[in-house]
Structures are given as C-alpha cells and as structure tokens.
C-alpha positions as CSV (number, residue, x, y, z in Angstrom):
1,X,0.0,0.0,0.0
2,X,2.9,2.4,0.8
3,X,4.5,1.7,-2.5
4,X,1.3,2.6,-4.3
5,X,0.9,5.8,-2.3
6,X,4.4,6.8,-3.1
7,X,3.9,6.1,-6.8
8,X,0.7,8.3,-6.7
9,X,2.7,11.1,-5.1
10,X,5.8,10.8,-7.3
11,X,6.5,13.8,-9.6
12,X,6.7,13.5,-13.4
13,X,10.5,13.2,-13.5
14,X,10.4,10.2,-11.1
15,X,7.6,8.6,-13.1
16,X,9.5,9.0,-16.3
17,X,12.7,7.6,-14.7
18,X,10.7,4.6,-13.4
19,X,9.1,4.1,-16.9
20,X,12.6,4.1,-18.5
21,X,13.8,1.6,-15.9
22,X,10.7,-0.6,-16.6
23,X,11.4,-0.5,-20.3
24,X,15.1,-1.4,-19.8
25,X,14.2,-4.2,-17.4
26,X,11.6,-5.6,-19.8
27,X,14.1,-5.5,-22.7
28,X,16.8,-7.1,-20.6
29,X,14.5,-9.9,-19.3
30,X,13.2,-10.6,-22.8
31,X,16.7,-10.8,-24.2
32,X,17.9,-13.1,-21.5
33,X,14.8,-15.4,-21.8
34,X,15.1,-15.6,-25.6
35,X,18.9,-16.1,-25.5
36,X,18.6,-18.8,-22.8
37,X,15.9,-20.6,-24.8
38,X,17.5,-20.4,-28.3
39,X,21.3,-20.4,-27.7
40,X,21.8,-23.8,-26.0
41,X,19.5,-25.5,-28.6
42,X,21.4,-24.1,-31.6
43,X,24.8,-25.0,-30.0
44,X,23.7,-28.5,-29.3
45,X,22.5,-28.9,-32.9
46,X,25.8,-27.8,-34.3
47,X,27.7,-30.2,-32.0
48,X,25.6,-33.1,-33.3
49,X,26.8,-32.3,-36.8
50,X,30.5,-32.7,-35.8
51,X,30.4,-36.4,-36.9
52,X,31.2,-36.9,-40.6
53,X,33.0,-33.6,-41.1
54,X,36.6,-32.7,-41.7
55,X,36.7,-30.2,-38.9
56,X,38.1,-31.0,-35.6
57,X,35.8,-31.0,-32.6
58,X,37.3,-27.7,-31.4
59,X,36.9,-25.9,-34.6
60,X,33.3,-27.1,-35.0
61,X,32.6,-26.1,-31.4
62,X,33.8,-22.6,-32.0
63,X,31.8,-22.2,-35.2
64,X,28.8,-23.7,-33.4
65,X,29.2,-21.3,-30.5
66,X,29.6,-18.3,-32.8
67,X,26.6,-19.2,-35.0
68,X,24.4,-19.9,-31.9
69,X,25.5,-16.6,-30.2
70,X,24.8,-14.5,-33.3
71,X,21.4,-16.0,-33.9
72,X,20.3,-16.1,-30.2
73,X,21.5,-12.5,-29.6
74,X,19.7,-11.2,-32.8
75,X,16.5,-12.9,-31.8
76,X,16.8,-11.8,-28.2
77,X,17.5,-8.2,-29.2
78,X,14.6,-8.2,-31.6
79,X,12.2,-9.6,-29.0
80,X,13.5,-7.0,-26.4
81,X,13.0,-4.2,-28.9
82,X,9.4,-5.3,-29.5
83,X,8.7,-5.7,-25.8
84,X,10.3,-2.2,-25.0
85,X,8.3,-0.6,-27.9
86,X,5.1,-2.2,-26.5
87,X,5.7,-0.9,-23.0
88,X,6.6,2.6,-24.3
89,X,3.5,2.8,-26.4
90,X,1.4,1.8,-23.4
91,X,3.1,4.5,-21.3
92,X,2.7,7.1,-24.0
93,X,-0.9,6.4,-24.5
94,X,-1.5,6.6,-20.7
95,X,0.1,10.0,-20.6
96,X,-1.7,11.2,-23.7
97,X,-5.0,9.9,-22.5
98,X,-4.5,11.7,-19.2
99,X,-3.6,15.0,-20.8
100,X,-6.2,15.0,-23.6
101,X,-8.9,16.6,-21.4
102,X,-6.5,19.5,-20.6
103,X,-6.0,20.1,-24.4
104,X,-9.8,19.9,-25.0
105,X,-10.4,22.3,-22.1
106,X,-7.9,24.8,-23.6
107,X,-9.8,24.7,-27.0
108,X,-13.1,25.3,-25.2
109,X,-11.7,28.3,-23.3
110,X,-10.3,29.6,-26.6
111,X,-13.8,29.3,-28.1
112,X,-15.3,31.3,-25.2
113,X,-16.6,28.6,-22.9
114,X,-15.4,29.7,-19.5
115,X,-17.4,27.1,-17.5
116,X,-14.9,24.4,-18.3
117,X,-13.4,22.4,-15.4
118,X,-10.5,19.9,-15.6
119,X,-10.1,17.0,-13.3
120,X,-6.5,16.2,-12.2
121,X,-5.0,13.6,-14.6
122,X,-3.1,11.7,-11.8
123,X,0.1,11.4,-13.8
124,X,2.2,13.4,-11.4
125,X,1.7,16.4,-9.1
126,X,3.0,18.8,-11.8
127,X,0.1,17.9,-14.1
128,X,-2.3,17.8,-11.2
129,X,-1.2,21.4,-10.2
130,X,-1.5,22.4,-13.9
131,X,-5.1,21.1,-14.1
132,X,-6.0,22.9,-10.9
133,X,-4.4,26.1,-12.1
134,X,-6.2,25.8,-15.4
135,X,-9.5,25.3,-13.7
136,X,-8.8,28.3,-11.4
137,X,-7.8,30.4,-14.4
138,X,-11.0,29.6,-16.3
139,X,-13.0,30.5,-13.1
140,X,-11.2,33.8,-12.8
141,X,-11.7,34.6,-16.5
142,X,-15.4,33.8,-16.0
143,X,-15.5,36.2,-13.0
144,X,-13.7,38.9,-14.9
145,X,-16.0,38.5,-17.9
146,X,-19.0,38.7,-15.6
147,X,-17.6,41.8,-13.9
148,X,-16.9,43.4,-17.2
149,X,-20.4,42.7,-18.5
150,X,-21.9,44.1,-15.2
151,X,-19.6,47.1,-15.4
152,X,-20.7,48.0,-18.8
153,X,-24.4,47.6,-17.9
154,X,-23.9,49.7,-14.7
155,X,-21.9,52.3,-16.6
156,X,-24.7,52.6,-19.2
157,X,-27.3,52.8,-16.5
158,X,-25.3,55.6,-14.7
159,X,-24.9,57.6,-17.9
160,X,-28.5,57.1,-19.1
161,X,-30.1,59.6,-16.7
162,X,-27.8,62.7,-17.3
163,X,-27.6,62.1,-21.0
164,X,-31.4,61.8,-21.3
165,X,-31.8,65.0,-19.3
166,X,-29.3,66.9,-21.4
167,X,-30.8,65.5,-24.6
168,X,-34.4,66.4,-23.5
169,X,-33.6,70.0,-22.6
170,X,-31.4,70.6,-25.6
171,X,-34.3,69.4,-27.8
172,X,-36.7,71.6,-25.8
173,X,-34.4,74.6,-26.3
174,X,-34.1,73.9,-30.0
175,X,-37.9,73.8,-30.5
176,X,-38.5,76.8,-28.3
177,X,-40.6,74.8,-25.8
178,X,-38.2,75.6,-22.9
179,X,-36.3,78.8,-22.2
180,X,-32.7,78.4,-20.9
181,X,-33.2,80.3,-17.5
182,X,-30.6,80.3,-14.7
183,X,-32.2,77.4,-12.8
184,X,-32.3,75.2,-15.9
185,X,-28.7,76.0,-16.8
186,X,-27.6,75.2,-13.2
187,X,-29.3,71.8,-13.4
188,X,-27.7,71.1,-16.8
189,X,-24.3,72.0,-15.4
190,X,-24.8,69.6,-12.5
191,X,-25.6,66.8,-15.0
192,X,-22.5,67.6,-17.0
193,X,-20.4,67.6,-13.8
194,X,-22.0,64.3,-12.9
195,X,-20.8,62.8,-16.2
196,X,-17.3,64.3,-15.8
197,X,-17.1,63.0,-12.2
198,X,-18.2,59.5,-13.4
199,X,-15.5,59.5,-16.1
200,X,-12.8,60.6,-13.7
201,X,-13.8,58.0,-11.1
202,X,-13.8,55.2,-13.7
203,X,-10.4,56.2,-15.0
204,X,-9.0,56.5,-11.5
205,X,-10.2,53.2,-10.2
206,X,-9.0,51.5,-13.4
207,X,-5.6,53.0,-13.1
208,X,-5.4,52.0,-9.4
209,X,-6.5,48.4,-10.0
210,X,-4.1,48.0,-12.9
211,X,-1.1,49.4,-10.9
212,X,-0.9,52.5,-13.0
213,X,-1.9,55.0,-10.3
214,X,0.8,57.7,-9.8
215,X,1.8,58.0,-6.2
216,X,4.1,60.6,-4.6
217,X,5.3,58.5,-1.7
218,X,7.0,60.1,1.3
219,X,7.0,59.8,5.1
220,X,3.5,60.8,5.9
221,X,2.0,61.5,9.3
222,X,-1.2,59.6,8.9
223,X,-2.7,61.0,12.1
224,X,-2.3,64.5,10.7
225,X,-3.9,63.4,7.5
226,X,-6.8,62.0,9.5
227,X,-7.3,65.2,11.5
228,X,-7.3,67.3,8.2
229,X,-9.9,64.9,6.6
230,X,-12.2,65.3,9.6
231,X,-11.9,69.0,9.6
232,X,-12.8,69.1,5.9
233,X,-15.8,66.7,6.6
234,X,-17.1,69.0,9.3
235,X,-17.0,72.0,6.9
236,X,-18.8,70.0,4.2
237,X,-21.5,68.6,6.3
238,X,-22.4,71.6,8.5
239,X,-26.1,71.2,9.5
240,X,-26.2,67.4,9.1
241,X,-26.6,66.9,12.8
242,X,-23.9,64.2,12.8
243,X,-21.1,64.5,15.3
244,X,-17.7,63.8,13.9
245,X,-14.6,63.4,16.2
246,X,-11.1,62.2,15.7
247,X,-8.4,60.7,18.0
248,X,-4.9,60.1,16.6
249,X,-1.7,59.1,18.1
250,X,1.4,61.1,17.4
251,X,4.2,59.9,15.0
252,X,2.1,57.6,12.9
253,X,4.5,57.6,9.9
254,X,3.8,55.6,6.8
255,X,5.4,55.7,3.4
256,X,2.4,57.1,1.6
257,X,0.9,59.7,-0.7
258,X,-0.8,62.1,1.7
259,X,-3.2,63.4,-1.0
260,X,-4.4,59.9,-1.9
261,X,-4.7,58.8,1.7
262,X,-6.7,62.0,2.4
263,X,-8.9,61.0,-0.6
264,X,-9.5,57.6,1.0
265,X,-10.5,59.1,4.4
266,X,-12.6,61.8,2.8
267,X,-14.5,59.1,0.9
268,X,-15.0,57.1,4.1
269,X,-16.1,60.1,6.1
270,X,-18.5,61.4,3.5
271,X,-20.0,57.9,3.2
272,X,-20.3,57.5,6.9
273,X,-22.0,60.9,7.4
274,X,-24.3,60.3,4.5
275,X,-25.5,57.0,6.0
276,X,-25.8,58.3,9.6
277,X,-29.0,60.1,10.7
278,X,-29.0,63.3,12.5
279,X,-28.0,62.8,16.2
280,X,-25.6,60.0,15.2
281,X,-21.8,60.0,15.5
282,X,-18.8,59.2,13.3
283,X,-15.5,58.5,15.0
284,X,-12.1,58.3,13.5
285,X,-9.3,56.5,15.5
286,X,-5.7,56.4,14.2
287,X,-3.1,54.2,15.9
288,X,-0.6,51.4,15.5
289,X,-1.1,47.7,15.2
290,X,2.3,45.9,15.1
291,X,4.1,47.0,12.1
292,X,1.0,48.8,10.6
293,X,-0.7,52.1,10.9
294,X,-4.5,51.8,11.3
295,X,-7.2,54.3,10.7
296,X,-10.6,53.1,11.9
297,X,-13.8,55.0,10.8
298,X,-16.8,54.0,12.8
299,X,-20.4,55.3,12.5
300,X,-23.7,54.7,14.3
301,X,-25.7,54.8,11.2
302,X,-27.8,52.4,9.0
303,X,-25.3,49.5,9.1
304,X,-24.7,46.9,6.4
305,X,-26.4,43.5,6.1
306,X,-24.0,40.6,6.0
307,X,-25.0,39.6,2.4
308,X,-23.8,43.0,1.2
309,X,-20.3,43.1,2.8
310,X,-18.6,40.8,0.3
311,X,-19.6,43.0,-2.6
312,X,-19.4,46.4,-0.9
313,X,-16.2,47.4,-2.7
314,X,-17.3,46.3,-6.2
315,X,-17.7,49.0,-8.8
316,X,-21.3,50.5,-8.9
317,X,-22.5,48.3,-6.1
318,X,-24.9,50.0,-3.8
319,X,-26.7,48.7,-0.7
320,X,-29.5,51.2,-1.4
321,X,-29.2,52.3,-5.0
322,X,-32.0,54.9,-4.9
323,X,-30.8,56.6,-1.8
324,X,-27.2,56.8,-3.0
325,X,-28.1,58.2,-6.4
326,X,-30.1,61.0,-4.7
327,X,-26.9,61.9,-2.9
328,X,-25.0,62.1,-6.2
329,X,-22.7,59.2,-5.5
330,X,-21.1,57.5,-8.5
331,X,-21.2,54.1,-6.9
332,X,-17.4,53.5,-7.1
333,X,-16.1,55.6,-4.3
334,X,-15.3,52.6,-2.1
335,X,-13.8,50.8,-5.1
336,X,-11.4,53.8,-5.5
337,X,-10.6,53.8,-1.8
338,X,-9.7,50.1,-1.6
339,X,-7.6,50.4,-4.9
340,X,-5.7,53.3,-3.4
341,X,-5.1,51.4,-0.2
342,X,-3.8,48.3,-2.1
343,X,-1.6,50.5,-4.3
344,X,0.2,51.5,-1.0
345,X,0.6,47.9,0.0
346,X,-2.2,48.2,2.5
347,X,-5.8,47.2,2.8
348,X,-9.3,48.5,3.4
349,X,-11.9,46.3,5.1
350,X,-15.5,46.8,6.1
351,X,-17.5,45.3,9.0
352,X,-20.9,45.8,10.4
353,X,-23.0,44.0,13.1
354,X,-26.0,44.4,10.9
355,X,-28.7,46.9,9.7
356,X,-29.2,49.8,12.2
357,X,-26.0,49.0,14.1
358,X,-23.5,51.1,12.3
359,X,-20.4,50.2,10.3
360,X,-16.6,50.2,10.7
361,X,-14.1,50.7,7.9
362,X,-10.4,49.9,8.7
363,X,-7.6,51.4,6.6
364,X,-4.3,49.5,7.2
365,X,-1.0,50.9,5.9
366,X,2.6,49.6,6.5
367,X,4.4,51.8,9.0
368,X,7.7,53.4,8.2
C-alpha cells in the first residue's frame, strides 16, 4: 500500500525515470529469456553435426558457438525491442489519454466557454497542479467577464439619466418649448459635472487596480492626514446633525501619498456621514497595530447587512441604489478607496454588526 501511495505522489521526473527503468528491465529480461531458450539448442544442434565432417571438434565447437551466439543475440534483441516498444506505447498512451482533457479544455476556453473544469490527470503532481491552475484560471476569467459585463451595464445605467436630461432639454431649447433660464442651466451644469465625475472616477479606479496610479510616496503623518480629513468633513456637512470626532496618536508615519490617503479618508467620512441620521456619531481613530498604521472610521448609522459586505467594494455596487443616487454618488467611491489602499501595499476592510447597528471601515498601511 505504501509503494502505491508513493507512486501516486511521485513527480513527473520520477515517473519517467521509473518508466525508463521498466522498459530497460523488460528488454533485458526478454533478451535473457530468448537467449537462454534459443542459444543452447542451436549450439547442441551444431555439435551433433560434428560427426562426418573434416573439422576438428574444437573448430566445430567454436563455429557452433559463434553461430548460436549471433542467432540467439539477434532474436533476443529483436524480442527486447518489440517488448520495449510495446511498454513505451502503453506508457505514452497513458500520458496522452490523461492530458487529452486539458487540451480539449484549452480549446473550449479559446472558443469562449469559461465554464470548463479539468479533473487532475493523476500522472504526477505537476500535471495535477496544472489542471487545478487551469480550472482556477477559467473560473477567474469567467469572473472577470461577468464583472466586465456588469460594469458596462452599470456604466450605461449611470450615464443614461444625465444624458437623457441633457438631450431632452437641448431638444426643448431647439424647439422653443423651454427657455434656458438660470435654474435650468444650473441643473444642466450639474448633469455635465456628474458625467465628468463619473468619467474621472472610472479612469481613477481602473488605473489604481491595474497598478498605473501615480503615487508621490513620502514619510507621511497619517494621524495629521486623518485630522485634516475630519476638519474638511465637518466643513462640508455643516447642519447634518452628525457629530464627527477624531483621535490620533502622534508619530504615525507611513510611506504614503498624503493626498491619496486623504482622498480615501474623505470618501469614508462622506460615506459615513451620508448614512448616519441626525444625532448620530462618526468616530475616527488612528493608531498602531504591530508594524502597521490603522485608521478606523466607525459610525452609528444604518449599518450593512451581512450579504452586502462581500460586494461592498465592487464597482457601482450600492446597498441602497435609490438613496445613493439621490446623494450624487457614482457608486465606485469605495472601489477607488480600496484600490488606493492596495496601491500603497495596505488594505481597506469593512465590517458591520447588521442593519441599524453602524459600520466600521479599517484602513491599514505599512508603517515606516
């Protein structure tokens, strides 16, 4: 049983070496068997012919030995060649049969079928790993394709409203049905700004996720960045009835782009205030956790249901689509925030006990 288990775990190089050894042993055994069976008989036959010839017994024995050796060796080598070829063909067919599903799966993926799955061929851990990696690649391609399709649909949906508004009013202006007064022009400017902001956000999150985001990294006091972000949030949300406070340790240095980190915290704070009713509270805490700098943004607002947490950072994903659109969000603010955090070698995670119990966002950056 242990030998079988070891054979199952053997890598491809070991298996090929064993196969070569098997071929050599089969050839050698076949050659010995044929030589042992044919050689003595031929030699004996020649020795019986000694009587009645002019050759001496020694000469005839030498010639009989030479003839028997050549014939027996030729037959044994031919038999060994046939046996070795047979074993090699069996082994080659075994490997080809095991790898055929992988080739067929590659053709299906090339044809656009991303649902393909490949079972491990069991001809060595390398090919088993290749099959598992291929299956994982197909699954990842399917996920990317689904995300791309969803992204295009969401982007079209986001653009439809402002484009429709602009087209409708321009047509009304052209036909003289509507006069371009100050209020109408202000509303049209807002729609244009919404389209421009959407375009900038999509370009930013794409650059960040593809590793093309330009960062001006330097030793940054993250605590000071957090205090400045809170000050800006208080100025933007005057009259919201939401209390915002900050507590930051001194000397929280990280190798970071302060403008980008400020953008992340601004997004988190705006999001927290927007989803916290009047009388609620948003807290920002900055400190150390081992070799990392943490900034934790906690609110007492609406909270997030558990089924929404895994997709919270997806592009255009909204827990409450109608409410978020009324506040002018593009739906990719959190995607941008996480992409910026990852571009710094950090992370951004979200947690919530549930609806009505607030939410917590944790920004983690490597400390200097």
